[in-house]
C-alpha positions in Angstrom: -7.7 -62.1 -23.1 -7.1 -60.7 -19.6 -5.0 -62.8 -17.3 -5.5 -63.5 -13.6 -2.4 -64.5 -11.6 -3.5 -66.5 -8.6 -2.7 -69.0 -5.9 -5.3 -71.7 -5.1 -5.1 -71.3 -1.3 -5.2 -67.5 -1.4 -8.5 -66.4 -0.1 -8.3 -63.2 -2.1 -7.6 -65.1 -5.3 -10.6 -67.2 -4.6 -12.7 -64.1 -4.0 -11.7 -62.6 -7.3 -12.3 -65.8 -9.3 -15.8 -66.1 -7.8 -16.4 -62.4 -8.5 -15.3 -62.6 -12.1 -17.4 -65.7 -12.7 -20.5 -64.1 -11.2 -20.0 -61.1 -13.5 -19.4 -63.5 -16.5 -16.1 -61.7 -17.2 -13.7 -63.9 -19.2 -10.2 -64.4 -18.1 -7.3 -66.9 -18.2 -5.7 -68.3 -15.0 -2.0 -68.5 -14.4 -1.0 -70.0 -11.1 1.8 -68.3 -9.2 3.5 -69.5 -6.0 3.6 -66.5 -3.6 7.0 -67.4 -2.2 8.5 -68.3 -5.6 7.1 -65.8 -8.2 7.8 -66.7 -11.8 6.1 -63.6 -13.3 8.2 -60.4 -13.1 6.1 -57.2 -13.4 7.4 -53.7 -13.9 9.6 -52.0 -11.2 6.5 -50.3 -9.8 4.9 -53.6 -9.0 7.8 -55.7 -7.8 6.2 -56.2 -4.4 2.9 -57.1 -5.9 0.3 -59.3 -4.1 -1.7 -62.1 -5.5 -4.2 -61.8 -7.1 -2.9 -59.7 -10.0 -5.1 -59.1 -13.0 -3.5 -58.0 -16.3 -6.1 -56.4 -18.6 -6.0 -56.8 -22.4 -4.4 -53.4 -22.8 -1.7 -54.3 -20.3 -3.2 -52.4 -17.3 -2.0 -54.0 -14.1 -4.5 -54.4 -11.3 -3.1 -55.8 -8.0 -5.0 -56.9 -5.0 -8.7 -57.7 -4.7 -9.9 -54.2 -4.2 -8.3 -52.5 -7.2 -9.6 -55.4 -9.4 -13.1 -55.1 -8.1 -13.2 -51.3 -8.2 -12.0 -51.3 -11.8 -14.4 -54.0 -13.0 -17.4 -52.5 -11.2 -16.8 -49.2 -13.1 -16.6 -51.0 -16.5 -19.2 -53.8 -16.1 -22.3 -52.1 -14.7 -24.6 -55.1 -14.9 -25.0 -57.2 -11.7 -23.4 -54.8 -9.2 -21.7 -56.9 -6.6 -21.5 -54.2 -3.9 -25.3 -54.3 -3.6 -28.2 -52.3 -4.9 -29.4 -49.8 -2.3 -27.1 -47.5 -0.2 -27.7 -49.5 3.0 -26.8 -52.8 1.3 -23.7 -51.2 -0.2 -22.6 -50.0 3.2 -23.2 -53.4 4.8 -21.4 -55.2 2.0 -18.3 -53.1 2.6 -18.5 -53.5 6.3 -18.8 -57.3 6.1 -16.0 -57.5 3.5 -13.7 -55.6 5.9 -14.7 -58.0 8.7 -13.7 -61.1 6.7 -10.9 -59.9 4.5 -9.1 -58.1 7.4 -10.1 -59.6 10.7 -11.1 -63.2 9.8 -8.2 -63.4 7.5 -5.7 -62.2 10.2 -7.3 -64.4 12.9 -8.0 -67.5 11.0 -7.3 -67.9 7.3 -3.7 -66.6 7.3 -2.7 -68.8 10.2 -4.3 -72.0 9.1 -3.0 -71.8 5.5 0.5 -70.8 6.7 0.7 -73.8 9.1 -1.0 -76.3 6.8 0.5 -75.3 3.4 3.1 -72.6 3.3 5.2 -73.8 6.2 5.6 -77.1 4.5 7.2 -75.6 1.4 8.9 -72.5 2.8 10.3 -73.9 6.0 10.1 -77.6 5.3 8.6 -78.1 8.8 5.4 -79.6 10.3 2.4 -77.5 11.3 2.2 -76.1 14.8 -1.0 -77.7 16.1 -1.4 -75.1 18.9 -1.4 -72.3 16.4 -4.0 -74.1 14.3 -6.2 -74.7 17.4 -6.0 -71.1 18.3 -7.0 -69.9 14.9 -9.9 -72.4 14.7 -11.0 -71.2 18.2 -11.1 -67.6 16.9 -13.4 -68.7 14.1 -16.4 -69.4 16.4 -17.2 -65.7 16.9 -17.3 -65.2 13.1 -19.4 -68.3 12.5 -21.9 -67.2 15.2 -22.1 -63.9 13.5 -22.8 -65.4 10.1 -25.5 -67.5 11.8 -27.0 -64.4 13.3 -27.1 -62.6 9.9 -28.4 -65.7 8.0 -31.3 -66.0 10.4 -32.4 -62.4 9.6 -31.5 -61.8 6.0 -31.6 -63.6 2.7 -27.8 -63.0 2.2 -25.2 -61.6 4.5 -25.6 -57.9 3.5 -29.3 -58.0 2.7 -31.6 -59.2 0.0 -29.0 -59.7 -2.7 -25.9 -62.0 -3.1 -22.9 -59.6 -2.9 -19.2 -59.4 -2.4 -19.9 -59.8 1.3 -21.0 -63.4 0.7 -18.1 -64.0 -1.7 -15.4 -62.7 0.7 -16.8 -64.7 3.6 -17.1 -67.9 1.6 -13.7 -67.5 0.0 -12.0 -67.4 3.4 -14.2 -70.2 4.8 -13.5 -72.4 1.8 -9.8 -72.3 2.5 -10.4 -73.6 6.1 -13.0 -76.2 4.9 -10.4 -77.6 2.5 -8.6 -79.1 5.5 -11.8 -80.2 7.2 -11.2 -77.8 10.1 -14.8 -76.7 10.5 -17.3 -78.6 12.7 -20.3 -77.9 10.5 -22.7 -79.6 12.9 -22.2 -76.7 15.3 -23.2 -74.1 12.7 -26.3 -75.4 10.8 -27.3 -71.9 9.6 -23.8 -71.2 8.3 -23.8 -74.6 6.6 -27.1 -73.8 4.8 -25.7 -70.4 3.7 -22.4 -72.0 2.5 -24.2 -74.8 0.6 -26.2 -72.2 -1.3 -22.9 -70.6 -2.4 -21.1 -73.8 -3.1 -24.0 -74.7 -5.5 -23.5 -71.6 -7.6 -21.7 -72.1 -10.9 -19.3 -69.3 -10.0 -17.9 -71.5 -7.2 -17.3 -74.6 -9.3 -13.6 -73.7 -10.0 -12.9 -73.3 -6.3 -14.0 -76.8 -5.6 -11.6 -78.1 -8.1 -8.6 -76.5 -6.4 -5.9 -78.8 -5.2 -2.6 -78.5 -3.2 0.1 -80.9 -4.3 0.4 -83.8 -1.9 -2.4 -82.4 0.2 -5.8 -83.6 -0.9 -9.0 -81.9 0.5 -11.4 -83.7 2.9 -14.0 -85.7 1.0 -16.9 -83.3 1.7 -15.0 -80.4 0.2 -16.4 -81.0 -3.3 -19.9 -82.2 -2.2 -22.6 -79.6 -2.8 -24.8 -81.0 -0.1 -22.6 -82.3 2.7 
C-alpha cells in the first residue's frame, strides 16, 4: 500500500488527499508534524516537503506537483487537469494562482499565526497579521465569484485540480471561521458543491489538537 505523509492544516496535503480520493487511488495516511518530522527519508530528500507520497515500490514523490504528475501518467481515467487544451491551460493557471499567490498572501499567514506559532514559538497569534491576510483574500474571492458566474467549474465545464487547489486553501481558512460567507454567495455555492463530494469527507474530519473548528466547518449546507 502506498503511504501519504501529510499534515492536516497543510493546504497542499489537503489538495493531494482530495485528488487521490477523486481518482479512487488507495493510500494510507501517516501524519507528520512539519516542524518535528518523525520520518527520515534518504539523504537526497532530507529537506522534503509535506505532502510526501511513498509508492509501493519505494518511489518517493515529494510535493503536490510531482505526486500529481506521476499519478496522472499512471492513472489515465478521470484526468484532473481537464479534458480539452483550453481547460488544461486554465487549470494550470488557476492552480498557480491559489497554490502560489493565495497561499503566500493568505493561507500561509493564517495557518502560521493560528496554529504553527502556538507550537513552535509558544506565542499568541498576531491579530494584525491575520487581518492583513484576510483582507488580501477579498480579491481572490471576488475572482472565484466572477468565474463561478460564467462557468460550471473554475477552469471550465469539468471539476479539475483548479477547484481542488482553491478549495484546499480555502478550507484551511474556513476551519477558523475567518471567511464572511454572506459577502460571497457565489463562492459559497461553489464551495458547498465541493464540500458535498465524497472526496472531501476526510478533510471535514481534520482536527488540530486543542483547536476545534467552527461549527459550520463540517456542515455541507451552511
